[in-house]
C-alpha positions in Angstrom: 23.6 -20.0 14.3 21.4 -17.3 12.8 17.8 -16.6 12.9 15.8 -18.6 10.8 14.3 -16.5 8.0 11.7 -19.0 7.0 10.1 -17.8 3.7 7.8 -19.6 1.1 10.0 -21.6 -1.7 9.1 -20.4 -5.3 6.5 -23.2 -6.2 4.7 -21.7 -2.6 5.1 -18.4 -3.8 3.1 -18.3 -7.1 0.3 -20.2 -5.1 -2.8 -18.1 -5.0 -2.6 -16.6 -1.2 -5.0 -14.5 0.8 -5.4 -11.2 -0.4 -4.3 -9.6 3.0 -1.3 -11.9 3.7 0.9 -8.7 2.6 -0.8 -7.0 5.6 0.3 -10.1 8.0 4.3 -9.9 7.1 3.9 -6.1 7.2 2.9 -6.4 10.8 5.2 -9.3 11.3 8.0 -7.0 10.1 7.6 -4.3 12.3 7.2 -6.9 15.7 10.3 -9.0 14.3 12.1 -5.2 14.6 10.7 -4.7 18.2 11.5 -8.1 19.3 15.1 -7.8 18.1 15.8 -4.2 19.9 14.0 -5.4 23.3 16.5 -8.8 23.4 19.3 -6.7 22.6 18.5 -3.5 24.9 18.4 -6.5 27.9 21.5 -7.8 26.9 23.3 -4.4 27.1 21.5 -3.9 30.1 23.5 -7.0 31.6 26.3 -6.0 30.9 26.1 -2.5 32.7 26.0 -0.8 29.9 23.6 1.9 28.6 21.2 0.7 25.8 21.4 2.5 22.3 17.6 1.8 22.7 15.5 1.8 25.9 12.9 -0.2 26.5 10.0 1.8 26.3 7.2 2.2 23.6 7.0 -0.4 21.1 10.2 -2.4 22.2 8.4 -2.9 25.8 5.0 -3.2 24.4 5.1 -4.7 20.9 3.5 -8.0 22.1 0.3 -6.4 23.2 -0.8 -4.2 19.8 -2.6 -7.2 18.5 -4.8 -7.4 21.0 -5.6 -3.7 20.9 -6.4 -4.0 16.6 -9.3 -6.9 17.5 -10.6 -4.1 20.3 -12.4 -1.9 18.4 -14.0 0.0 20.7 -10.4 1.4 21.9 -10.1 4.2 19.1 -7.1 6.1 20.3 -4.5 3.2 21.6 -2.2 4.1 18.8 0.1 6.5 21.0 4.2 6.4 22.1 3.3 3.3 23.6 3.8 1.6 19.9 4.9 4.5 17.5 7.3 5.2 19.9 9.8 8.7 20.6 12.1 9.8 18.2 14.5 8.1 19.1 12.5 4.8 18.1 11.4 6.3 14.9 15.2 7.3 13.9 16.1 3.2 14.7 12.9 1.9 13.2 12.8 4.3 10.1 9.3 3.9 8.0 8.6 0.9 9.8 7.6 2.5 12.6 4.6 4.1 11.3 2.9 0.4 11.1 0.6 0.6 13.9 -0.9 3.7 13.0 -1.8 2.6 10.0 -2.5 -0.8 10.3 -5.0 0.3 13.2 -6.5 2.6 11.2 -7.4 0.5 8.4 -8.6 -2.3 11.0 -10.9 0.5 13.0 -12.2 2.2 9.7 -12.9 -0.8 7.3 -10.9 -4.0 6.8 -11.5 -3.6 3.3 -9.2 -4.9 0.4 -10.1 -4.3 -2.8 -8.9 -7.0 -5.2 -8.7 -5.5 -8.8 -8.5 -7.7 -11.6 -5.4 -6.6 -14.5 -8.1 -5.4 -16.6 -9.6 -2.6 -14.2 -6.2 -1.8 -13.1 -5.0 -1.3 -16.6 -7.4 0.7 -17.3 -7.4 3.2 -14.1 -3.7 3.5 -14.4 -4.3 4.8 -18.2 -7.2 6.9 -17.3 -6.5 10.6 -17.3 -7.0 12.4 -14.4 -6.8 15.9 -16.3 -9.7 18.1 -15.1 -10.4 16.2 -12.5 -11.4 18.2 -8.9 -11.1 16.8 -5.5 -14.7 17.7 -4.8 -15.4 14.6 -7.6 -13.3 12.1 -5.7 -15.6 10.1 -3.0 -13.5 8.1 -0.6 -15.5 4.4 0.0 -13.4 5.0 3.5 -10.9 6.7 5.9 -8.4 3.5 5.1 -8.2 1.0 3.0 -6.3 -1.8 0.6 -5.8 -2.0 -2.9 -4.4 -5.3 -4.3 -2.8 -5.2 -7.6 -3.6 -8.2 -10.0 -0.2 -6.9 -12.0 2.4 -6.0 -9.9 4.2 -2.6 -10.2 8.1 -2.9 -10.8 10.7 -0.8 -9.8 13.8 -1.2 -9.9 13.1 -5.0 -10.4 11.2 -5.4 -7.3 7.2 -6.1 -7.4 4.8 -3.7 -5.5 1.8 -5.3 -5.2 -0.2 -3.8 -2.4 -1.5 0.4 -1.6 -2.4 0.9 1.7 -4.4 4.2 1.8 -4.9 6.3 4.9 -6.7 10.0 5.1 -5.0 11.9 8.1 -5.4 15.1 9.7 -3.0 17.4 11.0 -2.0 20.4 12.0 -0.1 22.6 9.5 0.8 26.9 9.5 -2.0 26.6 12.6 -4.4 25.1 10.1 -5.9 21.8 10.1 -4.9 19.9 6.9 -6.4 16.7 5.1 -3.4 14.0 4.1 -3.4 11.0 2.0 -0.9 8.3 3.4 -0.2 6.1 0.4 1.9 2.8 1.7 3.2 0.6 -1.5 4.2 -2.7 -0.2 6.4 -5.1 -1.8 5.4 -9.0 -2.8 8.2 -9.4 0.0 6.3 -8.7 2.9 4.3 -12.3 2.0 7.3 -14.4 2.8 7.7 -13.1 6.4 7.3 -15.4 9.1 7.4 -14.4 12.7 10.3 -15.5 15.0 10.7 -19.3 15.5 10.5 -20.7 19.2 14.3 -21.9 18.7 15.6 -18.8 18.2 14.0 -17.5 21.3 15.7 -20.1 23.3 18.9 -19.1 21.5 18.4 -15.1 22.6 17.5 -16.8 26.2 20.8 -18.8 26.1 22.5 -15.3 25.2 21.1 -13.4 27.8 21.6 -15.4 30.6 25.5 -15.7 29.4 25.4 -11.9 28.8 26.7 -12.7 25.2 26.1 -9.6 23.2 28.7 -10.6 20.7 26.9 -13.5 19.8 23.6 -12.0 19.5 24.6 -9.5 17.5 25.5 -11.8 15.0 22.1 -13.3 15.0 20.3 -9.9 15.4 22.6 -9.1 12.2 21.2 -11.5 10.0 17.6 -11.2 10.7 18.2 -7.1 10.3 20.2 -7.6 7.2 16.9 -9.4 5.6 14.2 -7.4 7.3 15.9 -4.3 5.4 15.8 -6.1 2.1 12.0 -5.8 2.0 11.2 -2.9 0.4 8.1 -0.8 0.4 7.4 2.7 -0.7 5.3 5.8 0.6 4.4 9.2 0.1 1.8 12.1 1.1 -0.6 13.9 -0.7 -2.1 17.3 0.7 -6.0 17.2 -0.2 -6.8 21.1 -0.7 -9.8 23.0 1.4 -10.4 24.0 -1.8 -12.0 21.3 -3.8 -12.1 22.5 -7.2 -8.5 22.2 -7.1 -6.9 20.1 -10.4 -6.2 16.1 -8.6 -3.8 16.1 -11.4 -2.0 19.1 -10.4 -1.7 17.6 -7.0 -0.4 14.3 -8.0 2.1 15.8 -9.8 3.9 18.3 -7.7 2.5 17.9 -4.7 4.3 14.9 -3.1 5.1 15.8 0.1 8.7 14.8 1.3 8.9 16.0 5.3 5.2 15.4 6.5 5.9 12.0 8.0 9.3 10.3 9.2 11.1 8.1 6.6 8.2 8.8 3.4 10.1 10.3 0.8 9.9 10.8 -3.1 13.6 11.3 -3.1 14.7 8.0 -4.0 11.8 6.1 -5.8 10.2 6.1 -9.2 8.1 9.1 -9.8 6.2 6.4 -12.4 5.4 4.0 -9.2 3.7 6.7 -7.4 1.7 8.2 -10.4 0.6 4.6 -11.4 -0.1 4.4 -7.7 -2.2 7.5 -7.3 -4.0 6.9 -10.8 -5.1 3.3 -9.7 -6.2 4.5 -6.5 -8.0 7.9 -7.2 -9.5 5.5 -10.5 -10.7 3.1 -8.1 -12.8 5.3 -5.8 -14.2 7.4 -9.1 -15.2 3.8 -11.2 -17.2 2.9 -7.8 -19.3 5.6 -8.0 -20.1 4.8 -11.8 -21.2 1.7 -11.3 -25.1 0.9 -11.5 -26.3 -1.4 -9.0 -26.9 -4.2 -11.7 -23.0 -3.5 -12.7 -22.2 -3.9 -9.0 -23.8 -7.2 -8.8 -22.1 -8.4 -12.2 -18.3 -6.7 -11.4 -18.1 -6.8 -7.7 -17.9 -9.8 -5.6 -17.5 -10.5 -2.0 -15.3 -13.3 -0.3 -17.3 -15.1 2.2 -16.5 -15.0 6.1 -14.5 -17.6 7.2 -16.3 -19.8 9.4 -14.2 -19.5 12.8 -15.5 -20.8 16.3 -14.3 -19.3 19.7 -12.4 -16.7 20.8 -10.3 -14.9 17.2 -6.5 -15.8 17.3 -4.1 -12.8 16.4 -4.1 -13.2 12.8 -7.9 -12.8 12.9 -7.1 -9.3 12.2 -6.3 -9.7 8.5 -8.1 -13.2 7.6 -11.2 -11.5 8.9 -10.9 -8.7 6.5 -13.5 -7.8 4.2 -12.3 -8.9 0.8 -13.8 -7.3 -2.6 -13.1 -8.5 -5.7 -13.5 -6.0 -8.0 -13.3 -6.1 -11.9 -13.5 -3.8 -15.0 -17.2 -3.7 -16.6 -15.1 -3.4 -20.1 -13.9 -6.1 -22.0 -10.4 -5.5 -23.9 -8.5 -6.8 -26.5 -4.5 -8.8 -25.6 -3.3 -5.8 -28.0 -4.6 -3.0 -26.5 -3.8 -4.8 -22.5 -0.2 -5.1 -23.7 -0.3 -1.7 -25.3 -2.0 0.0 -21.5 0.9 -1.7 -19.6 3.6 -0.4 -21.4 2.0 2.9 -21.2 1.4 3.1 -17.5 4.6 1.2 -17.0 7.2 3.9 -18.7 4.6 6.6 -19.3 4.7 7.5 -22.8 2.4 7.8 -25.9 2.5 6.4 -29.0 3.1 8.2 -32.8 0.3 10.2 -34.3 -1.2 7.8 -37.0 -2.0 4.8 -34.9 -2.0 5.8 -31.0 -2.7 5.5 -28.1 -5.2 7.7 -26.3 -6.1 7.9 -22.6 -9.3 7.5 -20.5 -10.8 10.3 -18.9 -13.9 11.0 -16.5 -16.8 12.9 -17.8 -20.3 14.2 -16.5 -23.4 12.6 -17.2 -24.9 13.8 -20.9 -27.7 16.3 -20.2 -25.1 18.0 -17.2 -21.6 19.1 -19.1 -22.7 22.6 -18.4 -23.4 22.3 -14.6 -19.7 22.7 -12.6 -21.1 21.1 -9.5 -22.6 18.3 -11.3 -20.5 15.1 -10.8 -17.9 13.0 -13.4 -19.4 9.8 -13.4 -19.0 8.4 -16.4 -15.6 6.5 -17.5 -14.5 6.9 -21.1 -11.9 4.0 -21.5 -8.5 3.9 -23.1 -8.4 3.0 -26.6 -6.4 2.5 -29.6 -6.8 5.1 -32.3 -6.6 3.9 -35.8 -6.4 0.5 -35.1 -7.1 -0.4 -38.7 -3.6 0.9 -39.2 -1.9 -1.9 -37.8 -1.1 -5.3 -38.8 -2.4 -8.3 -36.9 -1.0 -8.0 -33.6 1.1 -4.9 -33.7 0.7 -2.0 -31.1 1.6 1.5 -32.1 5.6 2.1 -31.9 7.8 4.8 -31.1 7.2 8.1 -28.4 6.6 11.6 -29.3 5.3 13.3 -25.8 5.0 12.1 -21.9 1.2 10.9 -21.4 -0.1 13.6 -19.1 
């Protein structure tokens, strides 16, 4: 009998879920990994062997992480106790960063920006050319962006991006980094280890039956390893007049954090994620109070009595639904999605034009004036197309 990997049925997967359910699955994946190694090491010790994974750090303390996350007064509780040493990070891979990423989000904002399809498409197709890092105003140190239209790479669907700003020493200078963690929809289907499985663990430990346990662990590990997520870092320069677009194109840092590399993933996924996240930050600064009332809606907090349970970390997150102030036609929506996905431009006669950000009227000659006007993407010479058609062919890459 192998470990149960409880998942949603296909019908359940299509139902609307709480926006933060993907974060719950992300944390459960880390917890399951720690628990599986904990039991394995205990059985190895019982058999007189030296465990490959010592029962220290996250393997020893994984149960207490949620309590620490609920206690926001503890500002520096994420250390080797939860992230572990190099040995743990090597065994766990990128999932070892989960405590740091979730803790930063919980402490900073617990904010989830849920974008509608139109806004997501517009942001993905809006150029960052001529934008400087000084133009970008970050709403929080860490926040989550939920996508209405998942980004697809190699058949996998990714619909949430966790953004974390971190600072580290490089070459004796303190540098700022943006950490992007892009989560697959499959995280929404992860469930904790079941009670019946824990009883089997206890029996294997009592019998010192390492072979049977490894079969159980192997089935669970194989399931967890099939849940993909991507990550990359961008280094934010000290010079705020440096181009955002240049950084997005050329400064994918492959070595800053363990396991986070652009080496084996689509550049289109990273480029689109960066455009959506940075574009959202710019978009929020362009909204007037009247616009905010119309296009930004906050979910009411859940009515809960008594002591919050462990899931309150995510169920009580601050969810903001953000819509576009622009309406687009079906033809435009189809074209924008194609351009955002494939990164190609239509031919010169009837063609697609990327959106961009510019300064307010009357301040064009002021280099310090913020770029707070969003010129949306559009179809040029739409009159040359038959009804329902979009431009075909590709002559150049969208920059």
